[in-house]
MIDREN-777265 format. One record per residue (C-alpha): x, y, z; residue in three letters. Coordinates in steps of 0.25 Angstrom, whole numbers, padded with zeros to 4 digits, always signed. Example, Ala and Ser with C-alpha at 12.3 -4.5 7.8 and 13.67 -1.06 7.14 Angstrom:
BEGIN
+0049-0018+0031Ala +0055-0004+0029Ser 
end
This chain:
BEGIN
-0025+0067-0087Met -0029+0058-0098Ser -0040+0048-0098Asp -0030+0037-0103Tyr -0016+0032-0099Ile -0007+0024-0109Ser -0002+0009-0103Phe +0007+0003-0108Thr +0007-0013-0108Ile +0024-0018-0108Gly +0029-0027-0120Lys +0028-0038-0109Gln +0012-0041-0105Lys +0008-0044-0091Asn -0003-0055-0095Ile -0015-0060-0086Ala -0018-0074-0089Leu -0033-0078-0084Ile -0043-0090-0088Ala -0055-0097-0083His -0053-0110-0078Asp -0061-0116-0089Asn -0049-0108-0100Tyr -0036-0108-0091Lys -0031-0120-0101Gln -0036-0112-0113Arg -0026-0100-0107Leu -0016-0109-0104Ile -0013-0117-0117Glu -0015-0100-0122Trp -0002-0098-0115Cys +0005-0110-0119Arg +0002-0107-0131Val +0006-0093-0128Asn +0018-0096-0122Tyr +0030-0090-0129Asp +0022-0077-0129Ile +0018-0076-0114Leu +0030-0080-0108Ser +0034-0065-0111Leu +0026-0058-0104His +0021-0057-0087Asn +0008-0066-0086Leu +0001-0067-0074Cys -0013-0074-0072Gly -0024-0078-0062Thr -0020-0091-0053Gly -0026-0103-0057Thr -0022-0099-0073Thr -0008-0093-0069Ala -0004-0104-0063Arg -0009-0114-0074Met -0002-0107-0084Ile +0011-0106-0077Thr +0011-0122-0075Asp +0005-0125-0090Lys +0011-0114-0100Ser +0025-0112-0092Gly +0021-0098-0090Leu +0024-0088-0078His +0010-0084-0075Val +0010-0075-0062Arg -0002-0080-0054Gly -0014-0072-0045Phe -0026-0078-0039Asn -0035-0086-0045Ser -0048-0078-0054Gly -0058-0081-0045Pro -0049-0076-0031Leu -0044-0064-0038Gly -0034-0065-0049Gly -0042-0060-0060Asp -0041-0047-0050Gln -0026-0048-0048Gln -0025-0047-0063Val -0035-0036-0064Gly -0027-0029-0053Ala -0013-0029-0061Arg -0021-0025-0075Ile -0023-0011-0066Val -0009-0012-0061Glu -0003-0012-0074Gly +0003-0027-0072Lys -0006-0034-0082Ile -0007-0030-0098Asp -0014-0043-0103Ile -0025-0053-0096Val -0027-0066-0104Ile -0041-0070-0099Phe -0046-0083-0107Phe -0060-0082-0098Ser -0071-0092-0099Asp -0083-0087-0105Pro -0094-0096-0103Leu -0091-0101-0088Thr -0094-0093-0076Ala -0083-0087-0067Gln -0084-0084-0052Pro -0075-0073-0053His -0081-0066-0065Asp -0082-0054-0059Pro -0065-0052-0056Asp -0065-0057-0072Val -0073-0045-0076Lys -0063-0036-0066Ala -0054-0040-0072Leu -0057-0038-0088Leu -0063-0026-0085Arg -0051-0021-0079Ile -0042-0025-0090Ala -0051-0019-0097Gln -0050-0006-0092Val -0036-0006-0092Tyr -0036-0009-0106Asp -0028-0024-0104Ile -0029-0033-0115Pro -0038-0043-0111Ile -0040-0058-0118Ala -0052-0067-0113Asn -0050-0079-0124Asn -0037-0084-0130Glu -0040-0077-0144Ala -0039-0063-0136Thr -0026-0068-0128Ala -0020-0073-0143Asp -0024-0059-0149Phe -0018-0053-0136Ile -0002-0060-0138Ile -0003-0058-0154Thr -0004-0043-0152Ser +0007-0034-0157Lys +0003-0026-0143Tyr +0005-0040-0137Phe +0021-0039-0137Asn +0024-0025-0134Ser +0021-0013-0127Glu +0005-0008-0129Tyr +0001+0006-0123Thr -0013+0007-0122His -0023+0020-0114Glu -0030+0014-0101Val -0037+0023-0091Ile -0030+0032-0083Asn -0036+0028-0070Phe -0029+0040-0063Lys -0037+0050-0072Lys -0049+0041-0069Asn -0049+0040-0054Ile -0046+0056-0053Ser -0058+0060-0062Asp -0067+0052-0053Arg -0061+0055-0040Ala -0063+0070-0046Asp -0077+0068-0049Ser -0082+0062-0037Leu 
end
């Protein structure tokens, strides 16, 4: 059994949209500017951000809980389930966040599952203009079944 398995992100992406309070307006404006691109994909986000984007841009964004109330963890769980392909997270690097451990957990799980994640507008622009954005993309991820089996056998 191989240490890695192929995983395919479909042509239509499942995109999570998240922003810290000081960056919500920037993300909303980014969504307005990129409406034509984003409207072709499935969008979700943490509570307040999802609601504000829907209300102010016209995009349909499925909302989870607010970040401090577990929304970041809901997004992370959907990454594990293979239901989120890309995370756009306009984070505030200069303000302490009460749910910082949740944010770190989300960033970690996105990295473990090799999910593209943008923490700022420039990276988000690069992602949505990439040649991979409008096509299927196959990448290698850790074979978690093998990992679990190997760990169980070694303990």
